[in-house]
N, CA, C and O atoms as a GROMACS GRO file, in nm:
protein
  348
    1UNK      N    1  -0.675   6.085   0.189
    1UNK     CA    2  -0.755   6.205   0.208
    1UNK      C    3  -0.746   6.248   0.355
    1UNK      O    4  -0.741   6.165   0.446
    2UNK      N    5  -0.743   6.374   0.375
    2UNK     CA    6  -0.733   6.430   0.511
    2UNK      C    7  -0.869   6.419   0.581
    2UNK      O    8  -0.974   6.442   0.519
    3UNK      N    9  -0.866   6.386   0.709
    3UNK     CA   10  -0.988   6.386   0.793
    3UNK      C   11  -0.994   6.525   0.855
    3UNK      O   12  -0.926   6.553   0.954
    4UNK      N   13  -1.075   6.612   0.796
    4UNK     CA   14  -1.075   6.754   0.834
    4UNK      C   15  -1.117   6.774   0.979
    4UNK      O   16  -1.064   6.863   1.046
    5UNK      N   17  -1.211   6.695   1.028
    5UNK     CA   18  -1.252   6.709   1.168
    5UNK      C   19  -1.137   6.681   1.263
    5UNK      O   20  -1.118   6.753   1.361
    6UNK      N   21  -1.061   6.576   1.233
    6UNK     CA   22  -0.944   6.542   1.316
    6UNK      C   23  -0.840   6.654   1.309
    6UNK      O   24  -0.780   6.692   1.409
    7UNK      N   25  -0.821   6.707   1.189
    7UNK     CA   26  -0.726   6.816   1.172
    7UNK      C   27  -0.768   6.939   1.254
    7UNK      O   28  -0.684   7.003   1.317
    8UNK      N   29  -0.896   6.972   1.253
    8UNK     CA   30  -0.946   7.085   1.332
    8UNK      C   31  -0.925   7.057   1.481
    8UNK      O   32  -0.885   7.146   1.555
    9UNK      N   33  -0.951   6.933   1.525
    9UNK     CA   34  -0.926   6.895   1.665
    9UNK      C   35  -0.780   6.919   1.702
    9UNK      O   36  -0.750   6.971   1.809
   10UNK      N   37  -0.690   6.880   1.612
   10UNK     CA   38  -0.546   6.900   1.636
   10UNK      C   39  -0.513   7.048   1.652
   10UNK      O   40  -0.434   7.086   1.738
   11UNK      N   41  -0.574   7.131   1.568
   11UNK     CA   42  -0.551   7.275   1.576
   11UNK      C   43  -0.606   7.330   1.708
   11UNK      O   44  -0.543   7.416   1.771
   12UNK      N   45  -0.722   7.282   1.748
   12UNK     CA   46  -0.779   7.326   1.876
   12UNK      C   47  -0.685   7.291   1.991
   12UNK      O   48  -0.662   7.373   2.080
   13UNK      N   49  -0.631   7.170   1.990
   13UNK     CA   50  -0.536   7.130   2.095
   13UNK      C   51  -0.412   7.217   2.092
   13UNK      O   52  -0.362   7.260   2.196
   14UNK      N   53  -0.361   7.242   1.973
   14UNK     CA   54  -0.243   7.327   1.956
   14UNK      C   55  -0.266   7.467   2.014
   14UNK      O   56  -0.177   7.527   2.073
   15UNK      N   57  -0.387   7.517   1.996
   15UNK     CA   58  -0.422   7.651   2.043
   15UNK      C   59  -0.480   7.649   2.185
   15UNK      O   60  -0.523   7.752   2.238
   16UNK      N   61  -0.481   7.529   2.245
   16UNK     CA   62  -0.532   7.510   2.381
   16UNK      C   63  -0.675   7.560   2.397
   16UNK      O   64  -0.708   7.629   2.493
   17UNK      N   65  -0.758   7.524   2.300
   17UNK     CA   66  -0.899   7.559   2.302
   17UNK      C   67  -0.981   7.432   2.322
   17UNK      O   68  -0.953   7.328   2.261
   18UNK      N   69  -1.081   7.440   2.406
   18UNK     CA   70  -1.171   7.326   2.428
   18UNK      C   71  -1.278   7.326   2.320
   18UNK      O   72  -1.297   7.424   2.248
   19UNK      N   73  -1.348   7.214   2.309
   19UNK     CA   74  -1.460   7.205   2.214
   19UNK      C   75  -1.569   7.303   2.255
   19UNK      O   76  -1.636   7.361   2.169
   20UNK      N   77  -1.588   7.323   2.386
   20UNK     CA   78  -1.688   7.420   2.433
   20UNK      C   79  -1.652   7.562   2.388
   20UNK      O   80  -1.739   7.637   2.344
   21UNK      N   81  -1.524   7.597   2.398
   21UNK     CA   82  -1.479   7.729   2.353
   21UNK      C   83  -1.497   7.744   2.202
   21UNK      O   84  -1.541   7.847   2.153
   22UNK      N   85  -1.461   7.637   2.128
   22UNK     CA   86  -1.478   7.636   1.983
   22UNK      C   87  -1.625   7.655   1.947
   22UNK      O   88  -1.659   7.733   1.858
   23UNK      N   89  -1.714   7.582   2.017
   23UNK     CA   90  -1.858   7.593   1.992
   23UNK      C   91  -1.907   7.737   2.016
   23UNK      O   92  -1.986   7.790   1.938
   24UNK      N   93  -1.859   7.797   2.123
   24UNK     CA   94  -1.898   7.935   2.153
   24UNK      C   95  -1.850   8.030   2.043
   24UNK      O   96  -1.924   8.120   2.002
   25UNK      N   97  -1.729   8.010   1.995
   25UNK     CA   98  -1.676   8.093   1.886
   25UNK      C   99  -1.759   8.078   1.759
   25UNK      O  100  -1.779   8.175   1.685
   26UNK      N  101  -1.808   7.956   1.734
   26UNK     CA  102  -1.885   7.927   1.614
   26UNK      C  103  -2.033   7.960   1.630
   26UNK      O  104  -2.109   7.958   1.533
   27UNK      N  105  -2.074   7.991   1.755
   27UNK     CA  106  -2.216   8.017   1.784
   27UNK      C  107  -2.302   7.893   1.753
   27UNK      O  108  -2.409   7.902   1.693
   28UNK      N  109  -2.249   7.776   1.796
   28UNK     CA  110  -2.320   7.650   1.780
   28UNK      C  111  -2.318   7.576   1.914
   28UNK      O  112  -2.242   7.612   2.004
   29UNK      N  113  -2.401   7.476   1.928
   29UNK     CA  114  -2.401   7.398   2.052
   29UNK      C  115  -2.276   7.309   2.059
   29UNK      O  116  -2.211   7.282   1.958
   30UNK      N  117  -2.246   7.266   2.180
   30UNK     CA  118  -2.133   7.174   2.198
   30UNK      C  119  -2.155   7.045   2.119
   30UNK      O  120  -2.063   6.992   2.056
   31UNK      N  121  -2.278   6.995   2.122
   31UNK     CA  122  -2.310   6.872   2.048
   31UNK      C  123  -2.286   6.889   1.898
   31UNK      O  124  -2.232   6.800   1.833
   32UNK      N  125  -2.325   7.003   1.845
   32UNK     CA  126  -2.304   7.031   1.703
   32UNK      C  127  -2.154   7.040   1.673
   32UNK      O  128  -2.109   6.993   1.569
   33UNK      N  129  -2.078   7.101   1.762
   33UNK     CA  130  -1.933   7.111   1.744
   33UNK      C  131  -1.870   6.973   1.742
   33UNK      O  132  -1.784   6.945   1.658
   34UNK      N  133  -1.911   6.886   1.834
   34UNK     CA  134  -1.857   6.750   1.835
   34UNK      C  135  -1.891   6.676   1.706
   34UNK      O  136  -1.807   6.604   1.652
   35UNK      N  137  -2.014   6.694   1.656
   35UNK     CA  138  -2.051   6.630   1.528
   35UNK      C  139  -1.967   6.684   1.414
   35UNK      O  140  -1.923   6.608   1.328
   36UNK      N  141  -1.944   6.816   1.413
   36UNK     CA  142  -1.862   6.877   1.309
   36UNK      C  143  -1.722   6.817   1.310
   36UNK      O  144  -1.663   6.792   1.204
   37UNK      N  145  -1.667   6.794   1.430
   37UNK     CA  146  -1.531   6.742   1.443
   37UNK      C  147  -1.521   6.594   1.406
   37UNK      O  148  -1.410   6.541   1.391
   38UNK      N  149  -1.634   6.528   1.391
   38UNK     CA  150  -1.635   6.388   1.346
   38UNK      C  151  -1.638   6.376   1.195
   38UNK      O  152  -1.615   6.269   1.140
   39UNK      N  153  -1.668   6.487   1.126
   39UNK     CA  154  -1.681   6.485   0.981
   39UNK      C  155  -1.547   6.466   0.912
   39UNK      O  156  -1.446   6.524   0.950
   40UNK      N  157  -1.549   6.382   0.808
   40UNK     CA  158  -1.431   6.362   0.724
   40UNK      C  159  -1.412   6.482   0.633
   40UNK      O  160  -1.299   6.520   0.601
   41UNK      N  161  -1.521   6.542   0.590
   41UNK     CA  162  -1.514   6.660   0.504
   41UNK      C  163  -1.624   6.757   0.545
   41UNK      O  164  -1.725   6.718   0.604
   42UNK      N  165  -1.602   6.884   0.514
   42UNK     CA  166  -1.704   6.986   0.542
   42UNK      C  167  -1.706   7.086   0.427
   42UNK      O  168  -1.615   7.092   0.345
   43UNK      N  169  -1.812   7.163   0.424
   43UNK     CA  170  -1.830   7.267   0.322
   43UNK      C  171  -1.713   7.366   0.326
   43UNK      O  172  -1.667   7.405   0.433
   44UNK      N  173  -1.666   7.405   0.210
   44UNK     CA  174  -1.550   7.495   0.200
   44UNK      C  175  -1.578   7.630   0.265
   44UNK      O  176  -1.487   7.691   0.322
   45UNK      N  177  -1.701   7.678   0.259
   45UNK     CA  178  -1.734   7.807   0.322
   45UNK      C  179  -1.725   7.796   0.474
   45UNK      O  180  -1.678   7.887   0.542
   46UNK      N  181  -1.771   7.682   0.527
   46UNK     CA  182  -1.761   7.660   0.671
   46UNK      C  183  -1.614   7.646   0.712
   46UNK      O  184  -1.573   7.696   0.816
   47UNK      N  185  -1.537   7.579   0.629
   47UNK     CA  186  -1.394   7.563   0.657
   47UNK      C  187  -1.323   7.698   0.657
   47UNK      O  188  -1.234   7.723   0.738
   48UNK      N  189  -1.362   7.785   0.566
   48UNK     CA  190  -1.305   7.919   0.559
   48UNK      C  191  -1.340   7.997   0.686
   48UNK      O  192  -1.256   8.067   0.742
   49UNK      N  193  -1.464   7.985   0.730
   49UNK     CA  194  -1.508   8.054   0.852
   49UNK      C  195  -1.430   8.005   0.974
   49UNK      O  196  -1.384   8.085   1.056
   50UNK      N  197  -1.414   7.874   0.985
   50UNK     CA  198  -1.338   7.817   1.097
   50UNK      C  199  -1.194   7.862   1.091
   50UNK      O  200  -1.134   7.894   1.195
   51UNK      N  201  -1.137   7.865   0.973
   51UNK     CA  202  -0.998   7.912   0.955
   51UNK      C  203  -0.980   8.053   1.008
   51UNK      O  204  -0.883   8.083   1.077
   52UNK      N  205  -1.075   8.139   0.976
   52UNK     CA  206  -1.068   8.279   1.022
   52UNK      C  207  -1.081   8.286   1.174
   52UNK      O  208  -1.007   8.360   1.240
   53UNK      N  209  -1.177   8.211   1.229
   53UNK     CA  210  -1.197   8.214   1.374
   53UNK      C  211  -1.076   8.162   1.451
   53UNK      O  212  -1.041   8.215   1.557
   54UNK      N  213  -1.011   8.059   1.397
   54UNK     CA  214  -0.895   8.001   1.464
   54UNK      C  215  -0.764   8.067   1.423
   54UNK      O  216  -0.658   8.036   1.477
   55UNK      N  217  -0.773   8.158   1.326
   55UNK     CA  218  -0.653   8.223   1.273
   55UNK      C  219  -0.550   8.117   1.229
   55UNK      O  220  -0.432   8.123   1.263
   56UNK      N  221  -0.602   8.020   1.153
   56UNK     CA  222  -0.520   7.908   1.106
   56UNK      C  223  -0.573   7.866   0.969
   56UNK      O  224  -0.692   7.840   0.955
   57UNK      N  225  -0.487   7.859   0.870
   57UNK     CA  226  -0.530   7.828   0.734
   57UNK      C  227  -0.556   7.679   0.717
   57UNK      O  228  -0.465   7.602   0.683
   58UNK      N  229  -0.678   7.639   0.742
   58UNK     CA  230  -0.719   7.499   0.725
   58UNK      C  231  -0.738   7.465   0.578
   58UNK      O  232  -0.726   7.349   0.539
   59UNK      N  233  -0.769   7.564   0.498
   59UNK     CA  234  -0.793   7.541   0.356
   59UNK      C  235  -0.668   7.495   0.285
   59UNK      O  236  -0.675   7.410   0.196
   60UNK      N  237  -0.555   7.548   0.321
   60UNK     CA  238  -0.430   7.516   0.254
   60UNK      C  239  -0.400   7.367   0.265
   60UNK      O  240  -0.374   7.301   0.164
   61UNK      N  241  -0.404   7.313   0.385
   61UNK     CA  242  -0.372   7.172   0.403
   61UNK      C  243  -0.475   7.083   0.336
   61UNK      O  244  -0.438   6.986   0.269
   62UNK      N  245  -0.602   7.113   0.351
   62UNK     CA  246  -0.704   7.028   0.290
   62UNK      C  247  -0.697   7.035   0.138
   62UNK      O  248  -0.718   6.935   0.070
   63UNK      N  249  -0.666   7.154   0.083
   63UNK     CA  250  -0.653   7.168  -0.063
   63UNK      C  251  -0.534   7.088  -0.112
   63UNK      O  252  -0.544   7.016  -0.212
   64UNK      N  253  -0.421   7.100  -0.044
   64UNK     CA  254  -0.301   7.028  -0.086
   64UNK      C  255  -0.323   6.877  -0.081
   64UNK      O  256  -0.284   6.806  -0.174
   65UNK      N  257  -0.386   6.828   0.025
   65UNK     CA  258  -0.413   6.685   0.037
   65UNK      C  259  -0.505   6.638  -0.076
   65UNK      O  260  -0.481   6.533  -0.135
   66UNK      N  261  -0.609   6.716  -0.106
   66UNK     CA  262  -0.703   6.678  -0.210
   66UNK      C  263  -0.634   6.679  -0.346
   66UNK      O  264  -0.656   6.589  -0.427
   67UNK      N  265  -0.551   6.780  -0.371
   67UNK     CA  266  -0.480   6.789  -0.497
   67UNK      C  267  -0.386   6.670  -0.513
   67UNK      O  268  -0.377   6.612  -0.622
   68UNK      N  269  -0.316   6.634  -0.406
   68UNK     CA  270  -0.225   6.520  -0.412
   68UNK      C  271  -0.302   6.391  -0.438
   68UNK      O  272  -0.256   6.307  -0.515
   69UNK      N  273  -0.418   6.374  -0.377
   69UNK     CA  274  -0.500   6.255  -0.400
   69UNK      C  275  -0.542   6.248  -0.546
   69UNK      O  276  -0.535   6.141  -0.607
   70UNK      N  277  -0.584   6.360  -0.602
   70UNK     CA  278  -0.626   6.364  -0.743
   70UNK      C  279  -0.510   6.330  -0.834
   70UNK      O  280  -0.524   6.251  -0.927
   71UNK      N  281  -0.392   6.390  -0.808
   71UNK     CA  282  -0.275   6.361  -0.890
   71UNK      C  283  -0.234   6.216  -0.880
   71UNK      O  284  -0.198   6.155  -0.981
   72UNK      N  285  -0.239   6.158  -0.760
   72UNK     CA  286  -0.205   6.018  -0.743
   72UNK      C  287  -0.301   5.928  -0.819
   72UNK      O  288  -0.258   5.832  -0.882
   73UNK      N  289  -0.429   5.959  -0.814
   73UNK     CA  290  -0.528   5.880  -0.888
   73UNK      C  291  -0.507   5.891  -1.037
   73UNK      O  292  -0.519   5.792  -1.109
   74UNK      N  293  -0.475   6.011  -1.086
   74UNK     CA  294  -0.447   6.030  -1.229
   74UNK      C  295  -0.325   5.949  -1.271
   74UNK      O  296  -0.326   5.887  -1.377
   75UNK      N  297  -0.220   5.950  -1.188
   75UNK     CA  298  -0.099   5.874  -1.219
   75UNK      C  299  -0.129   5.725  -1.224
   75UNK      O  300  -0.078   5.654  -1.310
   76UNK      N  301  -0.211   5.678  -1.131
   76UNK     CA  302  -0.246   5.537  -1.128
   76UNK      C  303  -0.326   5.500  -1.253
   76UNK      O  304  -0.306   5.393  -1.310
   77UNK      N  305  -0.417   5.587  -1.295
   77UNK     CA  306  -0.497   5.560  -1.415
   77UNK      C  307  -0.408   5.556  -1.538
   77UNK      O  308  -0.427   5.471  -1.625
   78UNK      N  309  -0.310   5.647  -1.546
   78UNK     CA  310  -0.218   5.647  -1.660
   78UNK      C  311  -0.137   5.519  -1.662
   78UNK      O  312  -0.113   5.462  -1.769
   79UNK      N  313  -0.095   5.473  -1.546
   79UNK     CA  314  -0.020   5.349  -1.536
   79UNK      C  315  -0.102   5.232  -1.585
   79UNK      O  316  -0.049   5.144  -1.653
   80UNK      N  317  -0.229   5.228  -1.551
   80UNK     CA  318  -0.318   5.122  -1.597
   80UNK      C  319  -0.336   5.132  -1.748
   80UNK      O  320  -0.336   5.030  -1.817
   81UNK      N  321  -0.351   5.252  -1.800
   81UNK     CA  322  -0.366   5.270  -1.945
   81UNK      C  323  -0.242   5.222  -2.018
   81UNK      O  324  -0.253   5.156  -2.122
   82UNK      N  325  -0.123   5.253  -1.965
   82UNK     CA  326   0.000   5.210  -2.028
   82UNK      C  327   0.011   5.059  -2.031
   82UNK      O  328   0.059   5.002  -2.129
   83UNK      N  329  -0.032   4.993  -1.925
   83UNK     CA  330  -0.028   4.848  -1.919
   83UNK      C  331  -0.124   4.789  -2.021
   83UNK      O  332  -0.092   4.692  -2.090
   84UNK      N  333  -0.244   4.848  -2.030
   84UNK     CA  334  -0.345   4.799  -2.122
   84UNK      C  335  -0.299   4.813  -2.268
   84UNK      O  336  -0.323   4.722  -2.349
   85UNK      N  337  -0.234   4.925  -2.304
   85UNK     CA  338  -0.194   4.948  -2.441
   85UNK      C  339  -0.072   4.865  -2.480
   85UNK      O  340  -0.049   4.840  -2.599
   86UNK      N  341   0.007   4.821  -2.382
   86UNK     CA  342   0.126   4.745  -2.414
   86UNK      C  343   0.095   4.598  -2.438
   86UNK      O  344   0.183   4.523  -2.482
   87UNK      N  345  -0.027   4.555  -2.411
   87UNK     CA  346  -0.063   4.412  -2.429
   87UNK      C  347  -0.109   4.384  -2.569
   87UNK      O  348  -0.142   4.270  -2.601
   0.00000   0.00000   0.00000
């Protein structure tokens, strides 16, 4: 699973934006911005807002990672079912 806070930090670095600048863009305190960047996951509406502010599609990567995780788990479950039925 993707660590969305880390991914947002990477985008901020890529765009040469500080956490203080990011906080100002989000109209939140620096402390709140730092807490947000520590989160493994965040609300999709907030992620959409951040994507627009940074002009970077954060939803695409997080969606793809989540979809891949779900597909991998489904494949693993099918493999377990096949083993169980063959015994």
